[in-house]
C-alpha positions, 0 to 999 in steps of 0.5 A: 498389445497381446501380440507383443514379444513376451520377452521384451519386458524381461530384465537381465541381471547377474546371478546372485553370488554366494554370500561369501563372494559378495563384494562390499561397496568399498571393494567394488570401488577399489576394483573399479579403480584398479580396472580403470588404471589397467584398462586406461579408461572405463570400458563399457563393452567387456566380454569374455573373449576379449579378456581371454585374448588379453591374457594370451597376449600377456603370456606371450609378452612374458615369454618374449621378454624372457627370451630377449633377456637370454639373448641380451646376455650376449649383447653389451650390458647397459651402464648403471647410469643409463639404467637409472636414467631409463628407470627414472623416465619410466617411473615418471611416465607411470606416475603421470599415467597413474595420476590421470587414471586416478583423476578419471576414476575420481570423476567417474566416482563423483558422477555415479555418487552424485546420481545416486544421491538423487535417489537417497534424497527421496528417502529421508531415513537414509544418510549419504556418506561423504567418503564416496566423494573425492576431497577435491569434489567435496571442497567445491561444495556442489549441491547434492541431488543436482544431477539425475538420470531419467529413462524414457521408453520410446515406443512407436505405435501405428496410429491406425491401431490406436483407439479414436480417443487416444488418437484424438488426444495425441493429435490435440497435443501435437496441435497445442505443441505447434501453437505453443512453438509459434507463440514462443517464436512470436513472443521472442520476436516481440522481445527482440524488437522491443530490445532493439527499439530500447537500445536505439532509444538509449543510443540516441539519448547517449549520443545527445548527452555526449554531444551536449557534454563535449560542447560544454567541455569545449566551451569551457576550454575556449574560455581559457580554463585549464583542462586535464584528464582524470584518473581511470575509473572515474565514472561520467567525468573524463575531464577535470577543470583546474580553477585554482591559482597555480601559485596558491599555497600548498594548503589550497593548491590541491583543492583547485581541481574539480571533475566535470561530471555529466548529469542525466540530461548531459549538462556539466555539474561540478564536483559535489564538494564545490556545491558547498556555500561559497565563501567571501572576504568581509571587511567591516569598519567599526567606530566606537563598536558601531559598524559604519561600513561593510564591503560587498561580495565579489560574485553574487548568486548561488551555484545552482542558479548560475551556468557552469562557467559562472559556477567555476568562476565563483568557486575560484573566487571562493577558494581565493578568498579562503586562501587570503583569509588563511594567509592573514590569519598566519600573519596576524600572529606576528603583529600582536604588538601592532594591536592585531588580534584573531578572535572568534575567526575575526581579525581585529586591526586597530587603525593607527592614528589620531581619531576622535573615535576608536576605529577598527577594521574587522576582517572575516571569511563568511558564507556568501549568502550571509545577510550581513552582506546585504547591509549597505548605506554606511558612511564608510562602505567605500573604505571597507570596499577599497580595503577588500579590493586592495587585499585581493590585489596584493595576494594576486601580486604575490601569486605572480611574484611566486611565478616570477621567482620560480621561472628564474634562476634560483638562489644558491643552495644552502643546508638551511631550508628557506622559510617562505614568509606569508605574503605581506597583506596585513603588514602593507595595510598597517604600513599604509595607514601608519604612514598616511596618518603620520605624514598627514598629521605632520603636514597639516601641522606644517601648513598651519605653522606656515600660515602662522609665520606668514601672518607674522610677516615672515616669508616661508616656503613649504613643500611636502610629498606624502610618498616619494616613490609614487612621485617618481614612479614613472622614472622608477619603472623606466630604470627598473632592473627587472625588465620582464616585470609588468608595470602593474607588478612594479607599481604593486611592488612599491606598496610592499617596500617602505613608504617614504615621505618628505617635506622641506620648510624654509627658515624664517631667517633665511633670505631669498638669495640664500634660502636654508631649509629644514628637511623632514623625512618620514619612513614607514615599514612594518618590519625590521629594522624600524617596525613602524614610522620613523622621522628624520630631521636634517638641519641647515648649516645656520641652525647647526652652528647655532646649536654648536653641532659642527663637530657632531657626526650625527647631523640627522635627528631621528624621532619615533613619533609625530608629536616629538617632531612637532615639539622639536620643530616648535623649539628650533623655529622659535630659536631661529626667530629669536636668535637669528631673525630678531638678533639680526634685526636689532644688531648690536642692541641684542644679546644672547644669554641662553640656548632658549628662544629668547634674547635681551634687548639693550636700551637706555633708561631715562637716567643718563649713562644707565643701560637697561636690558629687557627680555624678549621671548618667542614661543611657537606652540600648536601652530600659534606664535607668541611674542612676550616682552618683559621689561626691567622697568617700563616698555615704550608702551608704558607697560612692564609686560607685553605679549602678542599672538599670531594664529594665522589670521590675516591682517595682523601686524607683523612680528618685527613692527610689533617688537619695535613698538615695545622697545623703541 
């Protein structure tokens, strides 16, 4: 170490300048910036000789410019516009160069200041000024003391001249460095191997999951479910299934689409919104506030217990049930006059008819796992189930009719927006119950009257049909104008139209050669212009003549209730028996004195030349026929009053023989 050059550790510094020539930090930065602009870049090697050469070159350039200026006097002088254009270009070039020079100087200033800030951080008492950084650098919020400068002295020493312990230490350090490098390489290779194995495992798992997912997607598509791509950005759900009816109302159409997501095993799961409790329509039959019948759910089971296809089917059924209850809730607002009410999310429908018990239909939409759905064994379960299935069929028919109307020529355009009424679900239900109640009650009465008249010796014929459209349904479908409608839709369309029933009863006074019938038509429609059940009675010519209705243009009599029809039929049948049948039987000995169902029978008294008129009254009430004879003196039986009743029991004396026994 003693043989080393003593001047190797000498540091060369500038000679201290006088105090008056010492530059401040700001002046130093200004000169550095000026030098950077003049020299175009920061020059490390600045020597006196180069500066002198630059000064000489600048002096020569000035002389050349002066001489060229003198010579230019003899040449053409540039125009003012050309001179301004050249000055503008020169100014633009100088401005750009100044900007780049300022930018380079600012970067150099920031770098030097950032290096110096590391030394300032070692002395907490010193504070750094923010003015030494450019504004653009300050806005970037670069942490101070993040850049440092380290000087390392590289010395090469002959190992033979080192001490043994120093040489051993250096060799040990080198061996450790070699071992550390080998260990680092081995660790890096192990990490790379583990990473590749993990990537391969993940890739295999992803392939297995994707294969399983797309297999289930294909299976769902093969089952007929409509698939469509989801919007971009939906993770693990490239496809969605459209399970809702295409012709559902606007309130439910948007809910009929669910993304098919992939779980951790590759299985398909529906959207979380569909994992809610599925809904079902519940129909209950109440008699005297006691539930005697409950309908059953369409599909049983929870979503987490079923496969993907069953889950989609259950979600579709749930949405269909909710839409059906929603439509009926809207429809119930217009049926308050028919005793249809919506109370506490339950639709109460009073069943029209003559029942010994107060019967109601209760309709609501509940969760499918409700315990009330498991109750069975009621006497009216079949009726509740039939009503529920009928409502579902009607809504499905409404969906098909919407598609039928949408795919055909639309109606002419108008300025008024067409209001789409709710599908006739409750109206059809009410109309069917009202019609069946009316015709069944009326036809039961007519059958009882027929049996009574036959037991009294009168040969009458009764023909009754509960629904005329159903009787000639085959002919109606064949002759239908809408040929593209299926037979099922045409059949269901007949349920929405007004129900029409018919019955014919031959008159007791008519003969086999010229029969005359009373025709009774029953029409039921829950809507304008009838709003319920209406009965029409068409009288035969003999009754029209008997009632003096020849000049009356209204040959049909209309009744709004079944009881009125029964009362009127009792009266005209009694009138026909008394003033037509018995009048013909007694011939000239009978006299009609009033419009009531009675006649007077003329007979001779015990005294000669004395004529007596006895009265005979016929009464038909509640399918019971009663004949009453009232004598002014004494009947042939010796009594002044005689009566007899026929109620349909066989083996009784007929009316004609009984009346003859009273008067002859």
